[in-house]
C-alpha positions in Angstrom: -4.1 0.9 11.7 -3.9 4.4 10.5 -2.2 4.9 7.1 0.5 6.9 8.4 1.4 4.3 10.9 1.3 1.2 7.7 3.8 3.6 6.0 6.5 3.5 8.8 6.1 0.2 9.4 6.1 -1.1 5.3 9.4 1.1 5.5 10.6 -0.4 8.7 10.9 -3.6 6.8 12.4 -2.8 3.8 9.8 -1.9 1.2 10.5 1.6 -0.3 6.9 1.9 -0.9 3.8 0.9 -0.7 3.1 -0.7 -4.3 6.0 -2.3 -3.8 4.6 -3.7 -0.2 1.2 -4.6 -2.3 3.1 -6.5 -5.3 4.6 -8.7 -2.7 1.9 -9.7 -1.3 -0.2 -10.0 -4.2 -2.6 -7.2 -4.4 -3.0 -4.5 -6.5 -1.1 -1.5 -5.7 -3.4 1.3 -6.7 -6.2 -0.4 -4.0 -3.7 1.0 -1.4 -3.8 4.4 -2.4 -8.4 4.0 -1.8 -7.8 2.9 2.1 -8.2 5.2 4.3 -7.8 2.9 7.1 -6.2 -0.4 6.4 -7.8 -3.5 6.0 -7.4 -6.0 9.1 -6.0 -8.9 6.8 -3.5 -6.5 5.7 -2.8 -5.1 8.9 -2.7 -8.6 9.9 0.4 -9.3 7.0 2.2 -6.4 7.8 2.5 -7.2 11.7 4.0 -10.2 10.7 6.8 -8.9 8.4 7.8 -6.3 10.8 8.2 -9.7 13.7 10.0 -12.0 11.0 12.4 -8.9 9.8 12.6 -8.5 14.2 13.3 -11.9 14.0 15.8 -12.4 11.3 13.2 -14.6 9.1 12.7 -13.8 5.2 9.2 -12.3 4.9 9.2 -15.2 2.2 9.1 -17.8 4.1 5.9 -16.2 5.7 4.6 -15.5 2.8 5.3 -18.7 1.6 4.1 -20.6 4.5 0.9 -18.6 4.3 0.4 -19.1 0.6 -0.5 -15.2 0.7 
């Protein structure tokens, strides 16, 4: 996943910035600025969050069950 697609998805999920999303999943916001390509573990979390939103499941529920 390239950064452009990642940014699009996190906005679709409802986050105003990469930093806000990073905080939500327990990653330092500054870490995201160094990524040119998003790592696979972050891609999985992002896709799960998008699926959750599309199906009316709060991200908190996903995060808690994954212990992210």
